[in-house]
C-alpha positions as CSV (number, residue, x, y, z in Angstrom):
1,M,-53.6,23.0,31.7
2,T,-51.3,22.5,34.6
3,I,-48.0,19.5,34.9
4,Y,-46.5,19.0,38.3
5,I,-42.6,18.3,38.3
6,I,-41.3,16.5,41.4
7,T,-38.2,17.0,41.8
8,S,-35.5,16.5,44.8
9,S,-33.4,19.7,43.4
10,E,-34.1,22.5,40.8
11,G,-30.9,22.0,38.8
12,R,-30.4,21.7,35.6
13,V,-32.6,18.5,33.8
14,Y,-35.4,20.3,36.1
15,K,-35.1,23.4,34.8
16,E,-34.5,22.2,31.0
17,I,-38.2,20.0,31.7
18,K,-39.3,23.5,32.6
19,H,-38.7,25.9,29.9
20,E,-40.0,23.6,26.7
21,L,-42.7,23.2,29.1
22,E,-43.7,26.4,29.0
23,K,-42.4,27.4,25.8
24,A,-44.7,24.9,24.7
25,G,-48.0,26.8,26.7
26,Y,-48.6,24.6,29.3
27,H,-48.6,26.6,33.0
28,T,-45.6,23.8,35.0
29,K,-46.1,23.8,39.6
30,T,-42.9,22.6,41.3
31,L,-43.5,19.8,44.1
32,L,-40.2,19.5,46.2
33,A,-39.6,15.9,47.1
34,E,-36.9,12.9,48.1
35,V,-37.1,11.2,44.3
36,P,-34.1,10.2,42.1
37,Q,-34.8,12.1,39.4
38,P,-37.5,14.4,37.9
39,V,-40.9,13.2,37.5
40,L,-44.1,14.6,35.4
41,V,-47.0,14.4,36.8
42,G,-50.3,15.7,34.5
43,F,-52.6,15.0,31.4
44,V,-51.2,16.8,27.9
45,S,-53.5,17.8,26.0
46,G,-53.6,19.8,23.1
47,R,-50.5,20.1,20.8
48,L,-46.8,19.5,21.8
49,T,-44.4,20.3,18.6
50,T,-42.0,17.3,17.7
51,F,-39.2,19.6,18.3
52,T,-40.5,20.6,22.5
53,L,-41.3,16.5,22.6
54,K,-37.5,15.6,20.5
55,K,-36.8,18.1,23.8
56,L,-38.3,17.1,26.5
57,L,-37.4,13.1,26.0
58,E,-33.9,14.0,25.5
59,A,-34.2,15.5,29.0
60,S,-35.5,12.4,30.4
61,V,-32.7,11.2,29.8
62,K,-30.3,13.2,31.1
63,G,-31.7,12.2,34.1
64,G,-35.7,12.5,34.3
65,C,-38.8,9.9,34.0
66,L,-41.5,11.8,32.1
């Protein structure tokens, strides 16, 4: 499973989101574009633990979009 992260910069929020996805076993690819906040594109299948989902949601509240 590959999830595309669309972001305008590879800052702290981007790194948190990418780290949590990779820790959960997902492959990520980054597309740089002029967007106001990071956006994840992809189908999430399999198992996301409550901890991982919580961390992703926390990161999205800090400036991302899920």
